[in-house]
Steps between C-alpha positions, in 0.01 A plus 500: 500500500214348299614148580207339319620655175860393560399140573354471150859529377709359785458349846871443562489138390843342467673751726637409843549765767724455804335651808783566745324576825370344821399179325187419299206297630409284204180380668296819472208462260644755262842334475411132466689370199687830459805441720792291371665414831683201350698738279664681791867396521561268796757734654233764569182292501443484875161646594428629151127428536482592869425873507572635847334841448247469216687760298663275243172324433331832432771594251464165325122541476533853362723358229341167412196441719209336317225655712358160593304475823455878523876545515709764327527483123841618391598713204660195332283202600659283233850540644657265756674580829829357621520583874814598691487559875755737654592593857328805650426649840162327529677167505591453868589135537879459487478157340271637227732793441798270463321292235348789302693663216637852494379733225837467323483120493139504382571746218800300380302175516208654310742614232596137439140398425290569193295774666497814288408757766613555858240682712663640815255681727755565770774747570773617732670842539840340472709338230608138531794387281362148474155625400652742246704217350191280480310776317784536251499124449124491441538780246766298316244219477250726322256540789269801539501622861247723678532627858302732727658838571369517858230666707681750721501814285341706778771417750845379397462440125811286513637343184324167451685185392472288290295764312802732480740242358584519129280275283208506747181690411401709802120517530309784668130491594187691398126514549243440226492869402874518443607666825819381660470371855673744730664199667657387170874564515666703230836552336675443170462124541120514454440362152127425469180531703200269543178492704564439868212645702170339604614157386376188683778320689499208741469641852753258650643151487171337606349566152151551638418833337622782279576853620549829315864510392731784404865523415766473235500121545156479344613725215802277439286189468271674252800623298644147494167361382479765230838392368378139500205596279730666248761224500232236450369685195855544366696195620797571273566843651788551740471654847628825348222503244225423750622781725543741208140439392371572852705819522391618155130454580505619863248770588669840549453866417871580484775427250624144490859619529417692818392228748329593824657463843167367627357303206801426283391450140134490599208270579534151361240422229551154344173536309665762279757241393257212457257692281777556242570162345804630310642707787869579445689451829837611364828305488525179702832594657438866584443573868216757530638604840862523390534859621365420849697178529825674406443797731365323806328678787594867518398818676410830330870575445550170322696345787439172675345579841665376816329196645611605847331840488159449339277801450124523476391784272124541466335507157413840364170570325668666202567312179779571255340789306388684808157340489325392817432130520213314657528438872646170608281221625398504865497124531675301771875536473595135506364160435456232759841339495843633589778244470850521641816336374860522606728648236862472594550600862197730525130427518301648213130529429360274233166650408234297328258764364272650220409853368312771300532714182494881503551804286739617771838504329819692451788476259774268612763754418358757741410282802719360774500122498564312821 
């Protein structure tokens, strides 16, 4: 991503990012002075800086880590993190669960702060009315929201929420050569892709060492940081304009009006926005994903799939013009953390993950979407 070149223009200074995750440990060397725990609303503040898996801290470092003490240096080291801890399967203590916020409450609370970006490296294959309402509320507040699309493409490839909700940018994952991770879930709710393979992540909640990380969670953090770089350089832009600039400059070898099922509008490249001082992001009030947000998640016939009968089609190797694409990545199919939440009466998986970036793609209009 040529971060050194980008940092000559922007480091993300002045932009706050809400990391909605397993909590953020503000005491790691890379995050000292970067976490604004006192800005978390009191109603959802419990345990915000007590990360019970290590996942949320990794996401925060990938966004705004300074690199101090041999820690991770994030894509936007000048940005600040506002941490939100949510309930997940790794949290076993009943008292802790009772005090920790749900994803819906955290999203709504984040929307009432001055954060500009919500980074949500989690997901569930089920809709939650309260979560959907919170997303809609955050959108009304002008927030830019990124979420991981999930890591189970090789098995169930279930629809991932909140990535599939309107107004949320679903992020897929790729390796450094541009190949999509074969674990990276796909469908018409994939909007952008970012690096998500061979990325250092904290091994666990002890914070003793880093491990090799993979998953769409990692990609989501990098996408969120990329948006922070752009918004810092153009503080008067709206969320629509920041997103439009990232879509316009995304790396792709297909028509912009023909987004990929696997990579959406392409690989995020904030440098291409930053190097153009007079970049035109389009109208402030025009939603660059208006078509997707109006249509919602659909299958190949244009119908909303049944949540009770999910399917798991496997990606083909053929692209929209009959060309053969590059093979998908052979990396591990998930990252280290799988979180569970209860949505309604049923238990649903809340995945905290990262991903890769491949030439494997197909036209949305000709692929089934689950």
